[in-house]
Every structure is written in structure tokens, then in C-alpha cells.
C-alpha positions in Angstrom: 135.0 70.3 76.0 131.9 71.6 74.1 131.6 75.5 74.1 128.7 77.3 75.3 126.2 78.5 72.2 127.0 82.1 71.2 124.3 84.3 72.1 123.9 87.4 69.9 124.5 90.7 72.0 121.4 92.2 70.2 119.2 89.2 71.7 120.6 89.9 75.1 120.0 93.3 74.9 116.5 92.8 73.8 115.7 90.5 76.7 117.3 92.9 79.2 115.2 95.9 77.9 112.1 93.8 78.0 112.9 92.5 81.5 113.3 96.1 82.7 110.2 97.1 81.0 108.2 94.5 83.2 110.0 95.8 86.5 109.3 99.4 85.6 105.6 98.6 84.8 105.1 96.8 88.1 107.2 99.4 90.2 104.7 102.0 89.0 101.6 99.9 89.2 99.4 100.3 92.7 98.3 96.6 92.2 99.4 93.4 90.9 99.1 92.8 87.3 98.4 89.7 85.5 100.2 88.2 82.9 97.8 88.9 80.0 97.6 92.7 81.3 101.5 92.8 81.5 101.7 91.5 77.8 99.3 93.9 76.6 100.7 96.9 78.2 103.9 96.0 76.8 103.0 94.8 73.5 104.7 91.5 74.0 103.8 87.8 73.4 102.4 86.3 76.5 104.9 83.2 76.2 107.7 85.9 76.3 106.4 87.6 79.2 105.8 84.4 81.1 109.5 83.6 80.7 110.7 86.9 81.9 108.5 86.9 84.9 109.8 83.4 85.8 113.3 84.8 85.7 112.5 87.7 87.6 110.6 85.9 90.3 113.5 83.4 90.5 116.0 86.4 91.0 113.4 87.8 93.8 112.7 91.0 91.8 109.2 90.1 91.3 106.7 88.3 93.6 103.3 86.5 92.8 100.5 87.3 95.0 98.7 84.8 97.2 96.3 83.8 94.5 99.0 83.1 92.0 97.5 85.3 89.3 99.2 88.6 90.0 102.6 89.8 89.9 104.2 92.8 91.8 107.5 94.6 92.2 109.4 93.1 95.5 111.3 94.7 98.3 114.8 94.1 96.2 114.1 97.3 94.2 114.0 99.3 97.4 117.2 97.7 98.5 119.0 98.2 95.3 117.6 101.9 95.3 118.9 102.5 98.8 122.3 101.3 97.9 122.5 103.6 94.8 120.7 106.4 96.2 122.8 106.7 99.5 122.9 110.4 99.4 119.0 110.2 99.4 118.5 107.5 101.9 115.1 108.2 103.5 116.8 106.9 106.8 119.3 109.7 106.7 117.1 112.1 105.3 114.8 111.6 108.2 117.2 111.3 110.9 117.4 115.0 111.9 113.5 115.2 112.4 113.7 111.7 114.2 116.2 112.9 116.7 114.2 116.0 117.4 111.0 114.1 118.0 113.1 111.8 120.5 114.2 114.8 122.6 110.9 116.5 122.5 109.1 113.2 123.6 111.7 111.3 125.6 110.7 108.2 123.8 112.3 106.1 121.1 111.6 106.8 117.6 111.3 104.5 114.8 111.2 104.7 110.9 109.1 102.0 109.0 108.3 100.8 105.6 105.7 98.2 104.6 106.6 94.8 103.2 103.4 93.3 102.4 101.7 92.7 105.7 104.6 93.6 107.9 106.6 96.6 108.9 110.5 96.8 108.5 112.3 99.1 110.8 114.8 101.0 108.8 116.0 103.4 111.4 115.6 103.8 115.3 116.8 106.5 117.6 116.7 105.0 121.2 115.4 107.3 123.9 117.6 107.9 126.9 115.2 106.5 129.5 116.2 103.4 131.2 113.3 101.5 129.7 112.9 101.5 125.9 111.1 99.9 123.2 112.3 96.4 122.2 112.9 96.9 118.5 115.9 96.7 116.2 116.9 98.1 112.9 116.1 95.5 110.3 113.4 93.9 112.7 110.0 93.2 111.5 106.5 93.2 113.2 102.9 92.6 111.9 101.9 95.9 110.3 98.1 95.7 111.8 99.7 95.4 115.5 102.0 98.3 115.4 101.5 102.0 115.1 103.7 102.7 112.2 102.0 100.0 110.4 98.6 100.9 111.0 99.6 104.6 109.9 100.6 103.2 106.6 98.0 100.6 106.2 95.3 103.1 106.5 96.0 104.9 103.2 96.0 101.7 101.3 92.9 101.1 98.8 90.0 99.9 100.6 89.7 96.8 98.6 93.3 95.8 99.9 92.1 96.6 103.4 89.0 94.3 103.0 91.1 91.4 101.8 93.7 91.8 104.6 90.8 92.1 107.2 89.8 88.4 106.5 93.4 86.9 107.6 94.5 88.9 110.5 96.2 87.1 113.4 96.9 88.4 117.0 100.1 89.0 118.7 98.5 89.8 122.0 95.0 89.7 123.3 94.8 93.5 122.7 95.5 93.0 118.7 92.6 94.2 116.6 92.0 91.1 114.3 87.9 91.1 113.6 87.3 92.5 110.0 85.0 95.0 111.6 87.4 96.3 114.3 90.2 96.5 111.8 88.4 98.4 109.1 87.0 100.8 111.9 90.5 101.4 113.0 91.5 102.2 109.6 88.9 104.6 109.2 89.7 106.3 112.7 93.4 106.6 111.5 92.6 108.1 108.0 90.5 110.8 109.9 92.9 111.6 112.6 96.1 111.3 110.7 97.9 109.1 113.3 97.8 105.6 114.5 97.8 104.2 118.4 99.1 100.8 119.2 97.8 99.9 122.6 99.8 96.9 123.5 98.8 95.0 120.4 102.3 93.8 119.5 103.8 93.5 123.0 101.5 94.0 125.8 103.5 96.4 127.8 104.5 98.5 124.8 102.4 101.5 123.3 103.2 103.4 120.2 102.0 106.6 118.1 102.8 106.9 114.6 101.9 109.0 111.5 102.6 108.5 107.7 105.4 110.0 105.4 104.3 110.9 102.0 106.6 111.7 99.0 106.1 114.7 96.7 103.4 113.1 94.8 101.3 112.1 97.9 102.2 108.6 98.0 102.5 107.1 101.6 106.1 105.7 101.6 106.8 105.2 105.3 106.0 106.1 108.8 107.6 107.8 111.8 106.4 106.9 115.3 107.2 107.0 118.9 107.0 104.0 121.2 107.6 102.9 124.9 106.3 101.3 128.1 102.6 101.5 128.5 103.2 103.4 131.8 104.6 106.4 130.0 101.6 106.5 127.3 99.0 107.7 129.8 95.8 109.1 128.3 96.8 112.4 129.2 100.1 112.0 127.0 98.5 110.7 123.9 97.4 113.9 122.1 100.6 115.7 123.1 102.7 113.0 121.6 100.6 112.6 118.7 101.1 116.3 117.9 104.8 115.9 118.0 104.7 112.8 115.8 102.5 114.6 113.3 104.8 117.5 113.2 107.7 115.3 112.5 106.0 113.3 109.8 104.9 116.6 108.2 108.3 118.0 108.2 109.9 114.8 106.6 107.1 114.9 104.1 107.5 118.5 103.1 111.3 118.1 103.1 110.9 115.3 100.3 109.1 117.8 98.1 108.4 117.1 94.5 111.8 117.5 93.0 113.3 114.9 90.6 116.0 113.7 93.2 113.2 112.9 95.9 111.0 111.5 93.3 113.8 109.0 92.6 113.9 108.0 96.1 110.2 107.6 96.3 110.3 105.4 93.4 112.9 103.1 95.0 110.8 102.9 98.2 107.3 102.6 96.8 107.4 99.0 96.1 107.6 98.4 99.9 104.5 100.6 100.6 101.9 98.5 98.9 100.0 95.8 100.6 100.0 93.1 97.9 96.6 93.5 96.6 
């Protein structure tokens, strides 16, 4: 049987170092980067970078945007970061404030992050009420149709929101899918600091959410309430919104600017960006 060709450790190490350089560059970027841009920034040949990107894409560490011309870090970095940084798990870190929010409001509380145009529910504390929100940890929803999604989307760059506004699909008749309506909604969320879902994902379910920021001011997640529409009467919206804002502020403040929490933010940030 023929032996596999020996690959010098120095070559393997260099390839690994270059591959990690690509991942770090994309993880820190707030937009997709093209092949030439990556090669220039890292001082590598385009052919070399192309091979690295192909391998990283095959392994799901990197994804290409819809146009096929840009590359971004994938959700896999968050998954790895969550596993390694278990003591700094955002879910566990936020749990005390989520529990406090649930008891103050009587409604189910969610912690969500963005994965492109969807939210992923990373934690949930159920309400003791007999009728609860119909979501589960690990579940997904269209970001523009739920409160936690809108709370995070609103703080994305305007150019990203403009592109997203052209391809929105409805989940219910209440979903906001026109470009004008969506962009107006994003502006409203930015001004008031919280988002409202009025039966836009499930007709009978309402929600209120606010963004969570890391120590550098980057929106990395959102916390929110949700429950049956009949329990979210107009007179309840502002009191609920204040409770949610307080919880989001407490969680954000607790993340601070320290090195430990910035490490968590780096692991989480790849999920935040809508792929520009």
C-alpha cells in the first residue's frame, strides 16, 4: 500500500496560521469581505486565499453572501465560543435578569441572537400563566417578524437594512414586509429603544424586546417578553417595555468592557450581523 506523502510540519503550521488569520479578519469585520480585500489585508496571494476560503467554507467556518462575492464568519464560531467559554455563556449570564423580568411581567422571557435573517432562541424562561408563548430553545423565527429580531436589526447599518427590505416575506397578515414600512419600523425601534411584535409571527402572539450590547457598544443579542395578544393590551405596552428596557440595560451593563466579557462578545458577534 502506498504511503501518504509527508507534509512538513512547517507547511501545515503556516496553512493553519493563515487560515486562522482569515477567520479572525472576518470575525472582526462588520461586513462581508471580498477575495482581493482579504488577500491585500493579510498580505497573501489571491490563489492562496481562495484555497483557504474554500476549505473554511467546506468546514462551515465561513459563508458566502447571496451575491457570491463576499465572505463572512459563520455561526460556527459562536457555537465554538459558547462551548469553550461556558463560564461566560451569555445565556447563563443573563438568566438572573431574565428570571426577574418573568416574575415582574408574568410573561415568558426569551434571549435571542441573530443568524442572518433569523433569530435563534438561545434561552427561554416560561411564564407560570397557563397560556404561554410557543417557542423553544434552539428554535428559529424570521427576524423581521418578532420583537427580539427587530430589536437587533434596527441597529444594523442602513445599507444592510435597505438590502433586506427588498426581500421580506410575511408570516401572518400583520407582518411588515414593504420596504417603506420595514424601514420606518426600524427607525421607530432605534428612537424608542425597544421593538414590538403585534401578531407578526403568530397572529395571536405579541412581544416586546430590547437589544443587549457588549462593552464596546455592539448589539450582540436581545431580551424580550412574549405572550397571548389578549395580555398585551395597549395600556400594558409601556409598562412591559420599561421592564424589558431595564432588563436589557442591566444585562448590557453587567457585560462591561473587561477582557473576559469582550472575549464572549467576539464569540457572539458573528451571529449579530445581517450578512451585508
